[in-house]
N, C-alpha and C positions, 0 to 999 in steps of 0.2 A: 269602720267609720262610725256606726251608730254607738258601738260600745265605747269608743274613744270619747265621743261627745257626752255620753252619760257620765263617764268617769270624770271628765273635766267639770261638768256641772255639779257633781257630788262634792268634789274637792272644794270648788268655789263656795258652795253652800256651807261647808264646814268652816269657812273663813281661815284656811291655812294660808301662810304667807306666800306660797307659790302655787301656780296652777299646774295640774297634771294634764296629760293629753298632748297631742301634737301641736307644734307651733304653727302659726299661720303660714300658708304656702308662699305668700308674697307680701309686699307692703300693702297695707290697707289704706285706701284713699278716702279722705274725709273732706269734702269741699268746705271751704272756710269763708264766712262772711260775718260782719259785725252782729253780735248778739249781746251787746253790753258786756258785763263781766263773764258771762257764760262762754263767750268766744270773742277775743279781741284780735283785730287785724291792723297791723301797721302797714298802710298802703305804700309808704315810701320804701320800706325795707322788705316787705312781704312776710315779716315775722308774724306768726300766729301764736297767741297765748290764750289765757282765760281758764276757767274752771274745767270745762269739758276737755280741751286739749291736754291740760296738765294731768287730769285723772286718766285719760286714755293712754298717755305715754307711760305713766306709772304702772298701770295694770298691764299694759302691753309688754313692758320689760319682764314682768313676772311670767307672762304666758308665752313669751317668745313671739310677740306680734309687734311689728313696726307700723307706725301710723304716719302718713304724709298728708299735708294740709294745703292743697292748691287754693289760692285766693280767687274766688269767682263770685258774681252776683248770686243772691239767694235763689232767684228763678232758675239760674243755670244749674244750681246744685240738684234740683229735682230732675232736670233733664239728664244729668250725668248718671244718676242712679237708675233712671228709667232705661237708659241706653247701655247700662253695664259698664260705664266709664268710671264709676265711683261705688263705694261700698256702704258708707254710713252717712245719714243726714241727721245731725243732732239738733236739739231744741225744737222739735217738730210736734205739731198737734195731729192726732190721728183723724183722717178724713177718708171717705170711700175712694176718692180718686187716687190717693197715694197707696192705698191698700192693694191696688192692682199691680204695682211694681215693687212693693216693699213689704217686709214683715215689721210690724210695729212692736217696740218694747217700751212700755210706759215707765217713766223714771220718777216723776213727781206730779202732784196735783197742781193745776194752774187755774186761776180765774183772772182773765184779762181785765184791765181797769181803764176807765175813761180818765185821760190825763189832761189837766187844764190848770190855769191859774185863776179860774173863776171861783169866787167865794161862795157861790150858790149854783153848783153845776147840776145838770140833769142827772136823775137817778134811775132812769129807765129808757129803753129805746124809744118808746112813744114820746116821752118828754123831750128827748134829744131831737126827734123829728119835728116836734111842734115848736121848738125854739127858733125864733127868726134870726136871720143874719149871721148864722154860724157856719163854719166849714170844718169838716172832719178831715184830718190828714192821716193817711195810712201808708204803711210800707207795701210797695208792690210785691206780690207773691205771698204775703202773709195770709194764712188761711186758718181761721178759728172755728170753722164748721158752718153748717147751714144757716143758723140764726144770724151769725156775723155777716155772711155773704148776702143774706136777704136785706139786712140793714144797709150795707154798702150799695146795693142795687137801688134802694129807695132814695138814698141820699144822692146818688149819681143822677137819678132821674130828675131830682130837684136842682141839680147843678151845684151841690154843696159838698162834693167829695173831691179830694185832691190826693193823687198818688205821688209818693216820693221814693227815692232809691234806698234810704236807710234811716234808722231812728235819729242819728245825729242831725240830719237835715231838718227833721221836725223840731228838734230841740232848738236849733239856730233860728228857725222861723218863729217859733213860739216866743223866743227871747226878744225878737223885734216886733212882735205883735202881728205877724202874718199867718199865724195858725191858731185857731180857737181851741180845738180839741184834737187829741190823738187817742188811739185805742190799741193797747198792747200790754204785755206783762209789766208790772211796776218796776221790777228789777232790770228789765231790758231798757226802759227809759232812763232809769237812774244811771245805768252804765253808759248810756249815750250822753247824758249830761256830763259825766266825768270825762269821757273821750273828747267832748267838745269844749271842755274847760268851763262849764257852766254850773257845775254841781253846787258851788258855794254862793252863786248868785240866783239864777233861775231856780235852782233846786230848792231854795228856801221858800219859794212862792208856789211851787207845784202841789196840786192835790191829786190823789188817786182815789177814784170813786167807783164802787161797784155799780154795774149797769143792769138793772132788772130787765129780763127779756132775753138774755144770753146766758145759758147755763155754764157752770164750771166744767172743766175738762181735765185732760192730763197733758203733760209735756214729756216727750220721750225721744227715742232714736229709731229711725227707719234703717233696716238692713236690706240692701238691694236683693231682689229675688234672683238676680243674675250672678251674685257672689257664689263662689264654689261652695257646695254643701258643707264640707268639713270646716272651712273658714267661717261660714255663717253660723254653724253650731258653736264654734269657739267664741265668736263675738257675742252671740246671744247669751251664752253662759256668763261671760264677763259682765255684760250690761245688766243682766238680771241680778247678779250678786251686788253690783254697784248700787242698784236701786234698793235692794233689801238692807244693805248695811248703813244707809243713810248718809254716806260721806258726801254725795253730790249736794244735798241740801245743806249739810253742816258747813261745807266749805264755802258755799255761796253766801250763807248768813254772815260770814266774817267780814264781808265787804259792804253790807247794807244795813240801814236802820230798819226797825220793824215796819215802818210805813212803806219803805221801799221794797220790803219783802212781802207785802200784803197779798200779792198774787199767788204766792207759792205755799204749798202745804204737803206734808208727808202722805203717802198713800197707805192704806191699810196693809199691815204686814202679812195677813193671811190671804191676800188676793190670789 
């Protein structure tokens, strides 16, 4: 098992067109919810697309791994990995609670942005907290680490926090003046604007602003600790190669403007 995993990783690192090593033992379950262009969900048909599913399907065909994408709320995705009902959670930020049930593979650097139509938006967490009459809208179950959660706790105590189910809801609310600010990756919100049919209208008025007080992080994929060891090794090798070759970031950039990609950056190659 260990020899096979190392062989698969070595071949992947050499960037050959196909992967060596054993195929996955069963279909790999990846819970799907809207993440902008990174993962798109057609709720009517159940069809799942976007950058992550496309790349996983492509790499999976080379490695002999099939991926299936059940459509579930984001919070349910975490529960599925924790309980061993799913294998991968994509587009995730590493936090200690998730490390208890998953192995984290960083894919790209990320710095979440304050999203608004404000011509003079706050530029720090303290400035945001001091600004009167605003409400921050956030997606339930999004977790950007301790500083983010501390900000939410303070806003919630002030009665200025509102949770919603997905980024598209925030986009629609912002379009009609019912949401002052949001906080998420810029490309996630840009993808939500597109899905909501608002990219050419609201999208022209939106600003993405760095918020001092919350540090940059990484965005990656969690592999459930309950996934069979051989499968987990195969998946880790595949994901690590995908991170190193830069294809995830390159493909994402095809869909967005530089401003819409301001949250994302390449990780150091020698990490």
